[in-house]
N, C-alpha and C positions, 0 to 999 in steps of 0.2 A: 504494499500501500505507499503510496506517494503522498508526501505533505502537500497539502494546497490549501491551507486554512490559517487563520491567525490561531497562536496559541491561546489567545483570552478566551475564545469559544470555540471548540471543537466541530466541526462540521457533523452533521448527524450521521453521515454515514460511517463515521467510526464509532460508532455506538450502537447498540441491539435496538430495534425497532421496538414499537410500542410502549406498552408498561415497563418493559426492562431497560428501555432507554439507555441510560449510559451504564449497562452492566457490565460492557467488557471496557469500561474506562480505564484509562491507564496502562491496559494491556497493550494499548495503542498510543502510544506517546512518542512523536518522532523527535529526534534530536540531531540537528547537525553537527554540534561542537565548533570548534574555532579553526579558521584556516590559515595556517602560516607557511606562507610560500617561500621567504627569503632564509638563506642559509644563515646559519648562527655560528659565532667564533665560540670559542672555548667559555670564555666569562660568560656568555648568555647560555649556553650549556649548562655550567656549573649551577648560575640563577635557576635556569629553569628545573633542575634536580630537586632544588631544595624547595619548591613550591608544589602544589597540589598538580595531578596528571592532568593531560589534555585528553587522556583516552575518554573515548564517549561511544557508548552503543546506541545504534537507532532503534526507537522502541517502537516504532509503526513496522510493522511487516507482518509474516505470514504467522508468526509464534512471538509470543512475549521474550523479552529478553530476562535473565536472570533464572533461566533453567539450563540451557544448555551455553551460556556465557561463560568462559572461562572462571574460575570461583576466587570471587575476591577474597582479600583476608579480615574483612570486618562487616557485620551485618547487624541488623536489628529485626528481629520478628515482632511484628504487633497486631491486634486485631482492635475491632471497632463495632460498636454497636449503631445501627442507624436509627436516629431518632427522627428522620423524615416521617409525615403524616400521611402524605397523597403521593402518587405516581409523579407527579410534574415535581415535586419537592427532591425525590428521590434522582430523578432525572437531572434536577441543578445539580445536587451533591456529585453525583459523578460527573458532570461535564467540568465542573470545577476542580473535581480529582483529576480529570485526563489534563486540564489545562496546567495546574502544577507541577505535575510528572513531566510533561513535555519540559517547560522551563528548567526543572532543577537538574534534568539529566542532559540538556543540550549545554549548561553553562550560559553565563551572559551577567548582565550588569544590572543590580536591583535599582529600580527608578527611586526618583527624588518626590518628598512630599511635604506636605506640610509638617513642620517640626512639633505643631502641637498634638499632633496623630501620632499612633504608633508606626513605626518604621515598617517599611515593605518585607524586610526579612530579618532574620535574626539578629545578623551582622557577624555571625561565626567564622564566615570565610571571608569577610571581608566586604565592599561593596560589588567588588567583581570577582567572579569566581568561575573556576575551572570545572569541568562534568567530574573529574576524577575517578573515572570508571563506574558512575551510579548506573543502578538499575534497580526498579521499583515494580516487583511483581505482584499483581492484584488478585485474588482469589475471592470468590465468593461463598458463602457457606449455605448449607440447607436451609437455615431459618431465614433468608431473606426471599425466599419463595413461600413462606406462609401467606394469610389472608390479607395481610395488610396492604399488598401493591398488586395483585390479582395476578401474578406472576406465576401460580401451580402449574400450567399449562406448559411453563417454558423450562421448568427444572428437569435439570441432566437425569438421565435416566438410573445412573449410577451414584447421585450424589446423596449421601445420608450423614447423620452425626454419627461419629465414631463409635463403636461399638466398644464395650470396656472388655477388658483383659484379665485373666486371675491376677496377676502381679500389679494392676493398676489400682491406686488409692487416690481418686481425683478430687483435686480442691476446685470450687465453683471459681473461684477467683482467678484460677489460671486455665480455664476453659471456655471455649465456645466464642462468639462473634458472629455479625452477619457477613462482615469482609475483612479480609487479612491483607497486610502489607509485608512482603519480603523486600527490605531495602539493604543493599550490598553495595560498597564502595571500597576503595583503596587506601580509606583513611576511616577511622571513628568518627571524627567531626564531619565529614562530609555524611555519614548517616545519620547523626545527631541533627544535624541542619534539616535535612530534608525531613524526617521525623517532625520536627518542631512547625516547620512551614506547612506541611500536610494538616496538623492537629488544629493550627492556627485557622486555615483557611478553608475547613470543612466543619467549624466547631458547630456552626447554626443546623447542620443536620446529621452530625456524627458526633459518637463519643468514645473514646479509646478506652479499652476494655483492660487489655494487658498487654505489655511489652518486655521484651528481653533482649540485651546485647550479647553479641556472639562474634567470636573472632576465630581464624583459621591460622594455626600454628605454622610457621616456614619451614619448607621440607625441600629435599633435593629434587632437581628436574625430574618428572617422569614418575615420581612417588608419591602415594597418598600421603597427606597430612596425617600425624598422630593425634590421637584423643588424650584425653587427660589421664590415662591410663597406662600411656606411654606405646598403644599400640596405633599401627595404620588402620585408619578408618576408611574405607570404600576402595580398597585393593582390586575387590571383585566387581565394580562398577561395570555397566555396559558400556561400551563405547560409541557414545550418543553422537559425537563428532562424524558417525558415519550416518548418512541421510537413511540408510535402509533400516539400520538398527534402530534409530530415533522414531522411524514410523512405527516400528514393531512395539518399541516401548514406550512411547511417551504421547502419542498425539490422539485425543480423542477423534472420533469418526474417520480415521485412518487406520489405526491398528485393528487387526480381526476381531477382538474382541470389545470393541467399542464402536462399532457402526449402525448400531441402534441409537446413538445421541441425536439431539436436535440439531439443525444445522447451523446454529448461531455458535454452537460449542464445538464445532470442527476445529482441529488444530490448537484446541486447548489441552489440556492435561490435570488431572487430580494431583492435587496436594494434601501429604498428612504430614503433620507436625506435631512432635513429641516432646516433652521437656523431660529430659532421666537426669535425675540426681546420681552423682558418681560417689561414692563413700572411698574416697582417696585413702584415708588414714588407715581403713581396714584392709585395703588392696596392698598397700604398700608393706603390710607385715604378711604378705601372702608369698610362701617361696616361687621362685621365677617359675621352675618347672610347673607348678600348679598354676599358674599366670597363662604360661603357654598353653596348657591342656585345653585350659577353659575357651581362649581364643580357638586353637587350633594352628596356631602361628607362632615363629620365632620372634620374639619381641623387637629386637635391633635390626634384623633385616627385613622383618616383614613375610619372610617366606613361609609357606605351606610347611609344616613341620614334615622333616623327611626330605627337604626340596631345599633348593639353594636362592631362588631369586623370589623376590617379591610378587611377583606377577605369574610365577608359573602356575599351570593347573594342576591341582591336585587330581590322582588318579583312584577315585574313590572305589571302581570295581576291582583294583589289584590289591585292596584294605578291605574285604569285606567285615572282618572283626573289628574294625576301629583300633587296631593297634598301635597305627602311627597316628592318625588324627581321629579321636574318638567321636563316636556316633553323636553325643552329645556336645562336640564343642561348638563354638559360637559360629563359626564358618560352615562347618560341615550342615549344622541345620537351617541356616539362612538361605545356603545356595546349594542344595544337593548336586547341581550339575548333570542333571537328569534331561534326557531329549526334552521331555514333558515340560520341567521346569524352565529349560532355555528357552521354549519356544513360547510360554503364556504366562510363566510368573515373576519376571525380571522386573525390577524396579531400579530408578536411578536415585542416589543418595546424593545430598548436598547439605552435609550439617555443618554445624559451627559448635566449638565449645562456649561455655558460659563460666563466667565465676561473679557471685552474688554477695561476696565477704564470708562473714561468720553467720551461721546459724544459731538460734537460741542455745542450743547444747553446745555451742563452742568449737563446732567440726566447722571444716570447710563446707561451704555450700557450693559446691562446684558440680559440673556435669555436661550434658550433651543437649543442644538444640539440635535434634534429629528431623529434617526435612527430605522429604522424597517425593518423586514425581512419576507416573504411571498413568496409561490410559485405561485401564480398569482398577478400581480401588480394591473390589473383592478378590482379584487375579493377583493384584500386586501388595500393597502392604498389610492388608490382612489376613491373605494367606499366608505371607512369611512370617507374620508375628504369632500367627497358630502352631506355626511349626515351631517358633522359639519358647513357648510356653513351657516354664516348668526347666529351663536350661539353668546350668550352673552360675552363670553370671548374674542371674538373679540375686543370689546372694549380696551382690555389690552395687545393685543398682536399684531404684525404686521411686515413686511418684512424689514430690513434693505436697504436703497436706495429708487430708485423710477423710474418709467419708465416715468412720467412726469417732465421734468426739471422745477424747481421753482427759476430760480436765484435772484429773487428780494426779494422772502420770504426766500430764504437761506440767504440773507445778511443781512435781518432785525434779524433775528435767531442768525448771529454770531457776528453782532454788536450791538445788542439792549442789553437792559438790563435784566437778569434773575432773574423772581420770584422764590425764593427758597421755600416760606412758602405760598402755594396756593391752595386754597380749591375749588369747582366748585360744581355747581347744575344744575340741568334739568330746574329749573324756572330761571327768568330773574332777579326777584329783589333780592333773595338770593344768586345769581351767583355774582351778581353786587356787593354786600355787602363783600362778600368773596373777590373778586377781589381788592377792594380798600382797604380792612384791614390786610388781609392774617390771617383771623381767620374765625372761623366756623361760618355759619349763626345765628347760635342760640346766639353765643357771640357775634356778632355784632350787634343783636337786629331782626334781620328779619329771625326770624324760619319759617315763611310761608307767604303767599301773601296775607293775608287777617284773621281778628279775627275770631275765633267762639267761642262759647259759654264756651269751655273748655278751650279756651288761653285767653282770656281777663284779662289784668292785671298781666299774668305770666311772670317773667322773661324769656327772651330770645323771646317773640313775641310781643315788641312793636311797631314793625313794622316803624321801625325808627333806624338810626345809633345812637347807645347810646355813653354814654360817657365813657363807659367800653373800648372801642376800640379807636385807632388813626387811621386816615385814610390817604391813599397815598397823597392825597392832601395837608392835614395837616403837613406831614414831607416834600413834596415838598415846601409849604411855609415856612417853617423853614430855608430851603436851599435857599430862594431866589426866589422861582418860584412862577408866576400865573399860574393857573388851571382854565379851562373852559368845561365845555360839553354842546354840542348842540344839539338837535335835529331837522332833517330838513323832515316835512310832506309830503308825497306823493301828498297831495290834491293842496296843494301850488304850486308844480311844474304842475301838470294837470292844473291847471287854469291861473297861472301867471309865465310861466318858464323863460321869458326873466329878469323879476323884480326880480324874485329868485336868478337866474346867477348873475345879476348885484349886490345884497346884498352878496351875497356869495364873489363875488370880493372884495367888498369893506371890509368885513369882513378879509379876506385874507390879503388885503393890511395893514389895520390896526394892526393885529396880525403879520405881518413881521416887521413893522416900530418898534415895541416893542419887537423884540426877541422870538415871540411863533413859535414854531414848529407845524404844523397842519397835522393832518391826517383827512379825512374826511371817516365815515364809512356809509355805507348806509344800514339801517334797516328796517324791517317788523314791524309795529305796532302791539302792542297787544290788540286785541278789547275788554277789560274787560267792556265797559260800553253797548257793544251791538249794537252799533250806526253804521251804515256806516260813512264815513267821509264827512265833507260839512264845507264850509267855513263859516267865521263870528265868532262871540262870541261864546263860548262853553257853556255846562251845568256847574254848579258848581260842585265840586267833593262831593261825597258822605262820612261823616266823618267815620274815621274807617276802610275804603275799600281802598286799594292798587290801584292805576289807577284806579279809580271808574270811570273817564270820559274819559279814551284813546280809540279814535275811531280806529279801524283795519284799515289796509290798503286794497284798492281794492282787492288784489291778495290774501288776508287772506280767503273770501269764497270758493278759489279754494283749499286752504289749508286743509279747512275744511272738504270738497266732499271728496277729496284722502283720508282722514283719516277716513272717515266714511268706504270709500270701503275698505279699509285695516283692517278695525277691524270686518267686517260681517262675520258672522259665528262662532262669539266667538272665532277666533283666538287670541292667546296672542300675543302683539306687545310689544317691549321693547324700551323706548326713548333712545336715541344715546345724549350724552352730546353734545353739540354745542362747547363749548369752551374747546379747547384741544392745547397743546403747540405745536408750529409750527413744531418741530421736532419730532410729532407724526404723521404726516402724512404718514404713510405706512412703514414696517419694516419687514418681515418675509420671508427670502428666500427658495426658493425651487431649490433644484438643480436637475441635471441630474438624471434619473434613472439608477440604474448600476444593473447588474447581477453579482452575485459571483458564478463562476463556483465551481464543486467541486475539 
């Protein structure tokens, strides 16, 4: 599409017809950029390098920019609610949006005005500004096609609000929106300037709902950028610079699985956005071998396990048992590379990392702004995400916010003490040794739960807290505190609940009188002895065997039955660590799905 109209008032042919009016606004915004024909000297070149880039992307055309455009290093993802009340107001909103996008992506000079009135722009980039590689991709959500504007008959066939997945805990303030803007540029200030301009000029008919800043780490030529886990993100992306591949993967009305879309949506794409928190403190204490097993790739080279180069294609047929690249690794689940998958289920990733400082727990609030594009949402993102449900990586990622309010736990997290040096283990005694000392279990002397012939007498496997470490109780004692740990066996409750409750009450009275703060924790015992619980004197412990005479809770036998059923058929299961920070109870936000018209 060629430009033949004023940027202040886009011609109606650039917009959708009828009530949708400017539904495609912004998708079509043309930018000519600056024309510099004279040859520059070294001084000019040096000065030019210190300024924002002249790079511009023409945004009128068959497809929107910001999808197959070279991945800029900075971005803002923002969603808006439409406050317009009538179809004509919606048209005005989208015409204004189109005009501002055209101006911002072209670059130019802010007009002079009355000094007694607000200036035409933020001034963040000065009075005259360059395009700086800016692209603004506009997507419309399913909610825009409700009863407000009479657009129900123009709704794309496969446009839905994103379904919930098992690992999602969604926060309303980070979800949904009638339309979204993906703002990308070569500098963060260019992104900020664009967002502020668009918020200011569309305020009459739209209200920003949420936004998040993103960045793309620098990387070597031809290599995918790393995420905040230190792994390359997007190594398996389809090559959409190839028009044939792009037609198969991206464009609605062109790809074989999207031919039923309305005519106005042809050459658009479906956008899915997911904000995923990364628990990097937990991740950084995970052994390298486990990290690589979880992703299925070598951390530093990016190569699939057992291969040499990042872009080597793994031969899963030669590894049917998953001995080299595990079946539940992220890369194998996300792209099994079967002929059917490669033909129908590929999607194009365009993610950014984010950092929002500290969470209330004191942990780093960092993660991934996951963005992907595809011609059919069900065949793309939804299909792939269902493959990933339950993957090992879920231990380290999750949504901000949650569906279930837990005010008491939240108060404890906000008012309590943060343990900044904490290690954990799937096994109880090693985990307790780490919790009590802030050291690894080997440093604490609890390298395992019992001795083996190979560990008897070995440092780190003393099966007791050694004098190499100082416990939390010792530090509390030095500060004038008394500490106490008590187990409450279920069998006593079963046979003498009144007596047990009376003794607990007596204990709490004594503790309160001496200034103890008490929190009772109900625990399921570990049945190391193999004995069912019984009243009376217990057997003496077996020397050298941890918890050798610990009797199981009556509920333990049900747990053993469940575990046996879960592991039948040779299915690999992954034990989840029970001791997690309170703030880690769910965190990755699923946004409303959007469609990006052409």
